[in-house]
C-alpha positions as CSV (number, residue, x, y, z in Angstrom):
1,X,63.2,86.7,77.5
2,X,62.2,89.0,80.1
3,X,63.1,86.4,83.3
4,X,66.4,85.8,81.9
5,X,67.0,89.4,81.9
6,X,65.6,90.1,85.6
7,X,67.7,87.4,86.4
8,X,70.9,88.7,85.6
9,X,70.2,92.3,86.7
10,X,68.8,91.6,90.0
11,X,72.1,90.1,90.6
12,X,73.1,93.4,91.7
13,X,71.0,92.7,94.6
14,X,73.4,89.9,95.5
15,X,75.3,91.0,99.2
16,X,78.8,90.2,100.3
17,X,81.1,91.7,102.8
18,X,82.5,94.9,101.8
19,X,79.3,95.6,99.2
20,X,77.0,98.4,100.0
21,X,75.1,98.5,96.8
22,X,74.9,97.6,93.2
23,X,74.1,99.8,90.6
24,X,71.5,99.1,87.8
25,X,71.3,101.0,84.5
26,X,68.5,100.2,82.2
27,X,69.0,100.3,78.5
28,X,66.2,98.2,77.7
29,X,62.9,98.8,79.9
30,X,63.7,95.8,82.0
31,X,63.6,97.4,85.3
32,X,59.6,96.4,85.4
33,X,60.6,93.0,85.2
34,X,62.9,93.3,87.5
35,X,60.6,94.5,90.3
36,X,58.6,91.7,89.5
37,X,61.2,89.4,90.0
38,X,62.2,91.1,93.4
39,X,58.8,91.2,94.6
40,X,58.7,87.5,94.6
41,X,62.7,86.7,95.6
42,X,64.4,89.6,96.7
43,X,62.3,92.0,99.0
44,X,64.0,93.5,102.0
45,X,63.2,93.5,105.5
46,X,59.2,94.5,105.7
47,X,58.8,93.1,102.2
48,X,60.3,96.4,100.9
49,X,62.0,96.4,97.8
50,X,65.9,97.0,98.2
51,X,66.0,99.0,94.9
52,X,66.8,102.9,96.0
53,X,67.0,105.8,93.8
54,X,70.7,107.0,93.5
55,X,70.1,110.2,95.4
56,X,69.5,108.4,98.4
57,X,72.9,107.5,98.2
58,X,74.2,110.7,97.4
59,X,72.7,111.8,100.7
60,X,74.2,108.9,102.7
61,X,77.7,109.6,101.6
62,X,76.9,113.3,102.5
63,X,76.2,112.8,105.9
64,X,78.8,110.3,106.3
65,X,81.3,112.5,105.1
66,X,80.0,115.1,107.3
67,X,80.1,112.8,110.5
68,X,84.0,111.9,109.6
69,X,84.7,115.6,109.3
70,X,83.2,116.3,112.6
71,X,85.2,112.9,113.9
72,X,88.4,114.5,112.6
73,X,87.6,118.2,114.0
74,X,87.0,116.8,117.3
75,X,90.8,115.3,117.2
76,X,92.0,118.5,116.0
77,X,92.5,117.5,112.4
78,X,91.3,120.0,109.6
79,X,90.6,118.0,106.4
80,X,89.4,121.4,104.8
81,X,92.7,123.3,105.4
82,X,94.8,120.1,104.3
83,X,92.5,119.7,101.2
84,X,92.9,123.3,100.2
85,X,96.9,123.4,100.2
86,X,98.2,122.7,96.8
87,X,98.9,119.1,95.7
88,X,102.4,117.9,96.5
89,X,103.1,120.9,98.7
90,X,105.5,120.7,101.8
91,X,102.8,122.0,104.0
92,X,100.4,119.9,102.8
93,X,102.6,116.7,103.4
94,X,103.5,118.3,106.6
95,X,99.8,118.5,107.6
96,X,99.2,114.9,106.8
97,X,101.6,113.9,109.0
98,X,100.3,116.0,111.7
99,X,96.9,114.7,110.8
100,X,98.1,110.9,110.9
101,X,99.9,111.6,114.4
102,X,96.6,112.7,116.0
103,X,94.8,109.9,114.4
104,X,96.8,106.6,114.7
105,X,96.6,106.4,118.3
106,X,95.2,105.0,120.5
107,X,93.8,101.7,118.8
108,X,90.3,102.5,119.5
109,X,90.3,106.0,118.3
110,X,92.3,104.6,115.2
111,X,89.5,102.1,114.7
112,X,86.5,104.4,114.5
113,X,88.6,106.7,112.4
114,X,88.9,103.8,109.9
115,X,85.7,102.8,110.3
116,X,84.7,106.7,109.2
117,X,86.7,106.5,106.4
118,X,85.8,102.8,105.5
119,X,81.9,104.1,105.0
120,X,82.7,107.1,103.1
121,X,84.7,105.2,100.6
122,X,82.5,102.5,100.3
123,X,79.4,105.2,99.6
124,X,81.6,107.1,97.5
125,X,82.3,104.1,94.9
126,X,78.8,103.1,95.3
127,X,77.4,106.6,93.8
128,X,80.1,106.7,90.8
129,X,80.3,107.5,88.2
130,X,77.3,109.4,88.5
131,X,78.5,113.1,88.2
132,X,77.2,113.7,91.8
133,X,80.0,112.3,92.9
134,X,82.4,115.2,91.8
135,X,81.0,117.3,94.7
136,X,82.8,114.7,97.5
137,X,85.6,114.0,95.3
138,X,88.4,116.2,96.7
139,X,87.2,115.7,100.7
140,X,86.9,111.9,100.0
141,X,90.4,111.9,98.6
142,X,91.9,113.9,101.6
143,X,90.1,111.5,104.0
144,X,91.4,108.4,101.8
145,X,94.8,109.5,101.6
146,X,95.0,110.2,105.5
147,X,93.5,106.7,106.5
148,X,96.2,105.2,103.6
149,X,99.3,106.9,105.3
150,X,98.1,105.7,108.3
151,X,97.7,102.1,107.0
152,X,101.2,102.8,105.3
153,X,102.5,103.4,109.2
154,X,101.1,100.2,110.6
155,X,102.4,97.9,108.0
156,X,105.7,96.5,108.5
157,X,106.6,96.7,104.8
158,X,105.3,100.2,104.0
159,X,104.7,102.2,101.0
160,X,106.2,105.4,100.6
161,X,103.6,107.5,100.9
162,X,105.3,111.1,100.6
163,X,103.3,111.0,97.2
164,X,99.8,110.0,98.6
165,X,97.9,113.6,98.3
166,X,99.9,114.2,95.2
167,X,97.5,113.7,92.2
168,X,94.0,114.7,93.6
169,X,93.2,116.4,90.0
170,X,92.8,112.8,88.4
171,X,89.9,112.4,90.9
172,X,88.2,115.5,89.6
173,X,88.1,114.5,85.9
174,X,85.0,113.3,84.2
175,X,85.3,109.6,84.9
176,X,86.4,109.7,88.5
177,X,89.1,107.1,88.8
178,X,90.3,107.8,92.2
179,X,94.0,108.5,93.4
180,X,97.3,106.7,92.4
181,X,98.8,105.5,95.4
182,X,102.6,105.0,94.8
183,X,104.1,101.8,95.8
184,X,108.1,102.3,95.9
185,X,109.1,100.3,99.4
186,X,110.2,102.3,102.5
187,X,112.7,101.5,104.8
188,X,111.5,99.2,107.4
189,X,112.2,99.3,111.2
190,X,115.1,96.3,111.8
191,X,114.6,96.0,115.7
192,X,117.9,93.2,115.5
193,X,120.0,96.7,114.4
194,X,118.3,99.3,116.6
195,X,120.1,101.5,118.7
196,X,117.6,101.4,121.3
197,X,118.9,104.2,123.5
198,X,118.9,106.0,120.6
199,X,115.1,105.3,119.8
200,X,114.6,106.4,123.1
201,X,116.1,110.1,122.8
202,X,114.7,110.4,119.7
203,X,111.2,109.6,120.9
204,X,111.7,112.5,123.3
205,X,112.3,114.9,121.0
206,X,109.4,114.0,118.6
207,X,106.6,116.0,117.5
208,X,104.7,112.8,116.4
209,X,104.8,110.6,119.3
210,X,102.0,109.0,118.4
211,X,103.2,107.8,114.9
212,X,106.6,106.7,116.4
213,X,104.7,104.7,119.2
214,X,102.7,102.6,116.4
215,X,105.6,102.2,114.1
216,X,107.6,100.6,117.1
217,X,104.4,98.4,117.4
218,X,104.2,97.3,114.0
219,X,107.8,96.2,114.1
220,X,107.5,94.6,117.3
221,X,104.3,92.7,115.9
222,X,106.1,91.6,112.6
223,X,109.5,90.4,114.8
224,X,106.9,88.4,117.3
225,X,105.3,86.6,114.3
226,X,108.6,85.8,113.2
227,X,109.9,84.8,116.2
228,X,106.8,82.6,117.6
229,X,106.4,81.2,113.7
230,X,109.9,79.5,114.5
231,X,109.2,78.5,118.1
232,X,105.7,78.7,119.7
233,X,107.1,78.7,123.2
234,X,107.6,82.6,122.9
235,X,104.2,83.1,122.8
236,X,104.7,84.7,126.3
237,X,106.3,87.4,124.7
238,X,103.4,88.2,122.2
239,X,100.8,87.5,125.8
240,X,103.6,90.6,127.5
241,X,103.1,92.9,124.2
242,X,99.5,92.7,124.5
243,X,99.2,93.5,127.6
244,X,100.9,96.6,127.4
245,X,99.2,97.8,124.4
246,X,95.7,96.9,126.4
247,X,96.7,98.9,129.6
248,X,97.7,102.0,127.4
249,X,94.3,101.5,125.6
250,X,92.7,101.6,128.9
251,X,94.4,104.5,130.3
252,X,96.9,102.9,132.8
253,X,99.9,103.8,131.2
254,X,100.9,107.4,129.5
255,X,102.6,107.2,126.2
256,X,106.1,107.5,127.4
257,X,105.8,104.5,129.6
258,X,104.5,102.6,127.1
259,X,107.1,103.8,124.5
260,X,109.9,102.6,127.1
261,X,108.6,99.7,128.1
262,X,108.2,98.6,124.3
263,X,112.0,99.7,123.8
264,X,112.9,97.4,126.7
265,X,110.6,94.4,125.0
266,X,112.3,95.2,122.0
267,X,115.7,94.7,123.2
268,X,114.7,91.8,125.1
269,X,113.1,90.1,121.6
270,X,116.4,90.9,119.9
271,X,118.4,88.9,122.6
272,X,115.9,86.0,122.4
273,X,116.1,86.0,118.5
274,X,119.8,85.1,119.1
275,X,119.8,83.1,122.0
276,X,120.2,80.0,120.2
277,X,123.9,81.5,119.4
278,X,125.0,81.8,123.2
279,X,123.5,78.0,124.0
280,X,125.2,77.1,122.0
281,X,122.6,75.2,119.9
282,X,120.7,75.4,116.1
283,X,117.5,77.2,115.8
284,X,115.8,73.8,115.5
285,X,117.6,72.5,118.7
286,X,116.9,75.5,120.8
287,X,112.6,74.8,119.9
288,X,113.2,71.3,120.9
289,X,114.9,72.5,124.2
290,X,112.7,75.2,124.8
291,X,109.5,72.3,124.6
292,X,111.3,70.2,127.1
293,X,112.1,73.4,129.7
294,X,108.8,75.9,129.1
295,X,107.5,74.7,131.7
296,X,109.9,72.4,133.5
297,X,110.6,71.5,137.1
298,X,113.2,73.1,138.5
299,X,116.6,72.1,137.4
300,X,120.2,72.6,138.1
301,X,122.8,73.5,135.8
302,X,124.3,69.9,135.1
303,X,120.3,68.8,134.5
304,X,119.6,72.1,132.0
305,X,122.8,70.4,129.8
306,X,121.5,66.8,130.4
307,X,118.2,68.4,128.5
308,X,120.0,70.1,126.0
309,X,121.8,67.1,125.2
310,X,118.7,65.1,124.7
311,X,117.5,67.9,122.6
312,X,120.3,67.5,120.0
313,X,120.0,63.8,120.1
314,X,116.1,63.7,119.8
315,X,116.1,66.0,116.4
316,X,118.8,64.0,114.9
317,X,117.2,60.7,115.6
318,X,113.7,62.1,114.5
319,X,114.8,63.6,111.4
320,X,115.9,59.8,110.3
321,X,112.4,58.7,110.6
322,X,110.7,61.8,108.8
323,X,109.9,59.7,105.2
324,X,107.7,60.8,102.6
325,X,104.3,61.5,103.9
326,X,105.1,60.1,107.1
327,X,102.3,62.2,108.7
328,X,99.7,60.1,106.6
329,X,101.1,56.7,107.4
330,X,100.3,55.7,110.8
331,X,103.4,53.3,110.8
332,X,105.6,56.2,110.5
333,X,103.7,58.2,113.1
334,X,103.9,55.3,115.5
335,X,108.0,54.9,115.0
336,X,108.3,58.6,115.6
337,X,106.1,58.4,118.5
338,X,108.3,55.5,119.4
339,X,111.4,57.2,119.3
340,X,110.3,60.3,121.2
341,X,109.2,58.2,124.3
342,X,112.2,56.1,124.4
343,X,114.6,59.2,124.0
344,X,113.1,61.3,126.6
345,X,112.6,58.1,128.9
346,X,116.5,57.6,129.0
347,X,117.8,60.8,128.5
348,X,115.8,63.5,130.9
349,X,117.0,64.0,134.3
350,X,114.9,62.2,137.1
351,X,113.6,65.4,138.0
352,X,111.0,64.9,135.4
353,X,107.8,63.4,136.6
354,X,105.9,61.1,135.1
355,X,103.1,63.8,134.4
356,X,106.0,66.2,132.6
357,X,107.5,63.0,130.6
358,X,104.2,62.5,129.2
359,X,103.2,66.1,128.4
360,X,106.3,66.7,126.5
361,X,106.3,63.9,124.6
362,X,103.1,64.7,123.1
363,X,104.4,68.5,122.8
364,X,107.7,67.2,120.7
365,X,105.0,64.7,118.8
366,X,102.9,67.9,118.2
367,X,105.6,70.0,117.3
368,X,107.3,68.1,114.4
369,X,103.8,66.9,113.2
370,X,102.9,70.3,112.4
371,X,106.3,71.7,111.4
372,X,108.2,68.5,109.5
373,X,106.0,67.4,106.6
374,X,108.9,66.0,105.5
375,X,112.9,65.5,106.7
376,X,114.0,68.5,104.7
377,X,110.8,70.4,104.2
378,X,110.3,72.4,107.4
379,X,109.5,76.0,108.4
380,X,113.6,76.1,109.4
381,X,114.9,75.3,106.1
382,X,113.3,78.5,104.7
383,X,114.7,80.7,107.2
């Protein structure tokens, strides 16, 4: 019976990502049996028992919280001043906004702050429901709310954070339950409908430029994800975006230059999103055309028109061959490959070399294999 009890309680010693510790409450004096089991199976490094008194966790929480406070103070954020303001007070909300702006950018600074907050939150949750946690509750809630506000800004579908700091008093009751986070949806920056000139003017007058920059970055990332999901040849746009961010993080660009270049990139992405209308082609046809022309040999206007015609013909022909479970049937896959080779061989301009032709055949087949499990079941039918 002791073995069964020890085996059950010893599960607190099992680890997984995000788990810092497990709490053991000894109701039936089974801890002695647990220590024997751990001595055989669960000893830590150096043969030492992994069981620690909770007071050690409390001290670790104290030290990690002090480190987080020092880090914030070094960036101009006074958590104690925010904490002392009444919950829901407009001044408090304004100070949270200021703190977000100081801690949200550049990326390495934000990651370091989030690292501090995660460690504090993990240790705090490990200490609960011990009454010792009450000493730290308000400050931990203030730190967590600031981190939550930052995460909300980086989310392309952010939650309304106006009440993030609202009910900290809940954290101070006997059960120490935590802060209630509202989930009311907030407006999302839609780059396709943005007035880019107004966006630039607004940024020049902004008091929270770091926050505005990160909101724009999050919107661009979401837009890029959508565009590249539909058309992988657009990956160059993502590379350009990441290069801009990296140069800013390295100090090669100031925030105004980066914002202006991101606004220009946003305008380019909006134009790219509607390029199929200007061609004119459907989104599906445009993807095939882009596969055939990105990259491509130097083409004249007439030759580009030929490639466009081939793309439309190829899409129509292949859709007729996409029978049920075609990817699992060797004969069906072979018919698709033959159709691609035949259509491109007869339709592509002479400017395409043999190597280019082979590359395009493989790329088109890969595109259809990945995105068309069936004729009418593809990513474009869900747009």
